[in-house]
N, C-alpha and C positions, 0 to 999 in steps of 0.2 A: 176023267173023274177028278184027278188032282187039280187040273185047271179050274174046274167048276167050284171046288172047295176054296181055292184062292180068291176067286171073284166074290164068292159069298162072304168071305171074311172082310174084304175091302168094303163091301156095301154096308155091312153091319157097323164097321168103324166110322164110316161117314155119317150114318144115321145117328150114331151115338154122340157125335161131336157137338151139335147145338145144345144137347142136354148137359154136356160137360161144361160148355161155356156159360150156360145159364146158372149152373150150380156154382161155377167159379165166381160169377158176378154177385150172387147172393152171399157168398162167403167173404166178399171184400169188406174191409172195415168201413165205417161211416166216413164220409168226406167232411172235413172241417170247412165251414163256410161262415161268412158274416152276413147278417141280415139287417135290413132297414125297415122300420115300421112306418107305414104310410100315414102321415099326419097332414091334414089340410092347413094351408097357410096362404096369405096374400102374396102374390108375385107380380111385379111390374111387367107390363107388356111393352117391349121396346122394339121399334122398327128401325131398320138400317136404311137410310135414305141418301141418295146422291145430292151433293150441293156444291156451291162455289163460294169462295170468300169475296167479300166486298168491303170497301172502306166505309166507315161510319159517316165520314164527311169528305166531300170532294169539292175543291174550289178551283176554277180557272182564273189565273191571274191575267187581268186585262188592264191596259192603261186607261186612266180616266181623263187624260189629255193626250193630244197627239204631238208628235215631234220626233227628233232623232235620238235614238238610244246611244248614250255616251259611255255607259258603264254597266257591267253585270256584276253584282255584289256577291251573290250566293254561290255555294259549291253544289253542283248537281248531285242529287241523291242524298243530300244532307237533311237533318232535322231543323226546321225553322219554327219560330214563334210568331204569333200574330203581331203585326206591327214591324217586323224586321224588314229592312230595305232590301229589295231584290234587284231592282234596276234603277238607273238614273236616266231621266230624259233631259235633254239640253234645256236648262232653266232660263237662258238669256232672254228669249222673247217674252216669257212670263214675268221676269223681273222688270222689263221695260213697261209692261202693262200695269204692274203694281205702282211703279213710279208715276205713270200717267194718272192713275186713279188717285194717288195721294195728292197730286197737284190739283186735280179737279175738286177734290174734297176741300183743299185749302182755299180755293177760290170761292166755293160755295159758302164756307164758313165766314170769309171776309164779306161776302155779299150780305149774309145774315147779320153780321155785326153792324153793317151800315144801315140795314133796315131797322135794327133795334134802336140805333141812335136817332134815326129819323122819326121813329114812333115816339121816342121820349121827348123830342123837341116839339112834335105836333101836340102831344098831350099837354105840355107846359103852355103852349100858345092857346090851346083851347080853354084851359082854366082861366086865362086872362081875357077870354073871348076875343082874341085877336084873329083867329082863323075859324073857318067854317067847319061844321061837323063832318062834312064829306071828306075833308082832308084827313081827319083822324081815321075815318073808315078806310081810306086808301092806304094809309101807312100801316094799319093793322093787317090788311090783306097782303101787302108787300112782304111783311115780316113772316106771315104764314107760308107764303110761297118760298121764301128763303129757307125756312125750316125744312120744307119738303125737298128742296134742292140739296140740302145738306144730307138728309136721310138717303136720297138716291145716290149721292156721291159716296156716302159711307158704305152702302150696300155694294156698289161697284168695286170699291176698294177691297171689301171682304171677299168678293168673288175672285178678284185678281190674286189675292193672297192664297185662297184655296187652290186655284189652278197652279200657282207656283209651288205649293206644297205637294200637289199631285205629281210633280215631276219626279219625286221619290216614290217609286212603285213599291208598295209594301205588301207583305203576306196578310191575307184576310183571316186565316185560321192557323192554328198549330198543326203541324204534320210534317210529312216527308215531301220535299219538293223534287219533282222529276227532272227530266232533261230540259235544258234551255231551248226554247223554240225560236228565238231570235238572237242575233248577235249585235255587237256594237256597230253603229253606223246604219242600222236599219231604221227606216221611217215607219212609225207605227201610227195607227189611227185610234182615236179614243173609242173605247167600248167595243172595238171590232177585233183587233188582233189578240190572239192568245200568246202570252209570253212564256208561261209555264203552268204546270198543274200541281196542286198540293193535295195530298191525301192524308187523312187522319187514320192511323193504323193501330191505335190502342185506345179503346177496344176496336174489334172488327165485327162485321156482320157475316153470318153464314146463311145464305139463302138455299134452302133445300126444297125439293119437289116431292110430292106424294100423289099417287093416283087418287082420283076422287072416289073410285070404287073401294079402295082400301080404307079410306077415311069413313065412308058411309057404312062399311061393314062394321067398323069399330063402334059407330054410333048406334047401329042396330043392336049390336051385342050389349051396349049400355042400356038401351031401351028394354031389352029382354032381361035385364038384371044380371047378366053374366060378367059384366065389366063395370068398373068405376073409372070414368075419365079423369085424367090428371089435370089440375088447373094449370094454365100456362105459366104462372109465376112460380109454380112448384116443380115443373118438369125440368129434369136434368138432361143435358145433352153432352155427349162425348164424341170427339172427332177422331178419325183414323185417316192416315195418309195412304197413297197408292201402294206403298211397300208393306202395308199392314201395321205399321207402328202407330201407337196412340199418341195424340196430343196430350201433354201433361196436365192441362188445365181444363176443368169442366166449364160448360157454358150454360146459359139459361134461355129458354124459349120466350120470345117477345110477343109474337102474334102470328096468326095465319091469315092469308088473304081471304076476303069475303067473296071472291069470285073464282071461277074455274077457267083456265086457259082454254079457249075454244079450239085451238089447233092441236093441243096435246092431251087435254083432259086431265091436266095436273093442277094441283093447288100448291102455292108457294108458302112456305113457313119460314120465318126469320128467327135466328138465334143470335146471341151476342156472346163473344168470347174475349177474355183478356189477351193481350198480345204484346206484353212488355218486352219480350225477347225478339220480336219481329219475325217469328217463324211463319206466320200466316200472311201471305201476300195476296193482294186483290187478283181475282181470276183463278186462284189455285183450286183444283178439283179435290174434293174431300168426300168422305162418307161420314154421316152423322148418325149415331145411335140415339134415338129420341124416345124418351119415356112418354107414352101417350095415355096409358090406362093401367089399371090394377085389376088383375083377375083374383077375385075372392075365393077362398077355400080351394086353392089349386093343389094338385098332387104332382110331385116331381121325383124323378129317380136319377141316380148317376148313370152316365152313358155306359160305363163298363158293365152294368147289370143287364143291358139290352143285347140280345142276340137276334139273328135273322136266319130263317130257314132258306131252302133252295128257291122258294117262291118270293123271297123278299119280305115275308111277314115277320114283323117284330114280335118277340115274345120274351118273357122273363120266367124265372122259376120262383114260385111262391111257396112258402112253408105250409105244409098240410099236416096238421097235428103238431107234434113236437120234434119228430125225427125223419119225416119224409117230405118230398117236394112234388109239386105238380107244375106242368107247363101252363102259362097263362098268356094268351095273345093280347097285345096291347096296341092301342092307336096313339101315336105320338104327335104332339103339336109343336110347341115352341122349343127352342134350345136356348140355354144360357150357360155358356162356357162348357163345363163338363156335366151338365144336367139336361134332362129332357122333361118337358111338361107332358103329363099323361092326360090324354083326352078321354080315353075309354079303356076298360079292361081291369082296372084296379079300384079298390074301395078303401076308405079310411080304416086303418087297423090291419090291413094286409101286411105280411112280413115278406119282403122281397129279398132274394139272395143277391148280394152285391159282389163280393169276392168269392171266387171258387165256382161261379156259375158255369164256366166253360167245361167243367168236368162232370156235369150232372146229366141226368136223363130222368124221365118221368118215374115217380115212385122210388127214386134213389134215397138211400139212407144218408142222413147228414147229422153233423154236430154243429148246432147253430150258436153263434155269438153275436151280440148286437154291435152295430157299427155306428159311429157318430158322423152324420152327413151334414155338411154346411152348405145349404143352398146359396147360390150367388144372388146378387141383388138386381141383376138386369137381364131380361130375356130378349132374344132377337128372333125375328121371324124365321121359320124353317122354310124348306123349299116349296112347300105347298102354297097355293094362292092365298093371299091375305084375306080375301073375301070368305073363303071356306074356313080358314083358321079362326076367324073372329066369330063364326057362327057355331063352332063346336062348344059343347058344354064342358067346363073344367071339373 
């Protein structure tokens, strides 16, 4: 009998415990929270795309005349200006050709002088009717031929002088000259051998690739009135290195290719960045955050306001009335630093709990205070496929 009374008392205590817990929860003071009122606003849609750096101008330094390289002037890896002498080719053979052309020109000029004198004598004799008219015609023709010979000789001299000048191999553009590809004593052939390569690295290009499906999804969203595409000359581009650090200078989008790569299904877009400090080198792998569109009337919430249940469903607490909250499941789209873009689940005017949400439960009592949220200016794609993201309504 005593044992039965003890068991009965334990059972009554266990049954009474949930009631006591509920009564204790109801007696708890309201939780102080901060709330954010949902206000539609335009938010840029920014995709993060892989890319590589490329020089804006690349020139292969080739000799314009052949010969033996007698001197390398430049320092490898240095900055050169257009017109700086990089190599010297043995000028002796070309100096001889200049001298020969000068002698040929002198002879042609002497011949022309003789023809001029002969024409003058023939004209004087013709006026006194001492000589026939055919002699005057022959003298005129001889002078014309002499003038042509002088012109030919003069052109040959100019060519020889040009070739002599080409023995100084100069830089065709401003930029950074790479390693020397030939050394002194090498025999080089005109227009064939590459002596060095110069690359212009300020500014630089960054060529990024984007899937055609992602781009077409953005275009469909624009056609549906969900997005406004950003003009290329207004799109801002930011670079990030492999270690996650950001390049300190913003770039601008120049254009996108008018064709799709048949092997990869990618479209190439080209941006331009200043590079005065030389941090960006050709071939460097980077990631570019590219502003491609603007989502009108978008709703965004701080990431700290979002919670997830055991099934992975994202939810927030929304103020119901003045002092209680309710759970609201949300569909999230884009992220931008510490903010989420809300695709579905919230409406303009909803007051979402930001600080203190982790302590809440449905119908919990709260004391709400407004919080000032400062949305960031650039959104990046979340983990969901871009084609699906672009088709959601903001």
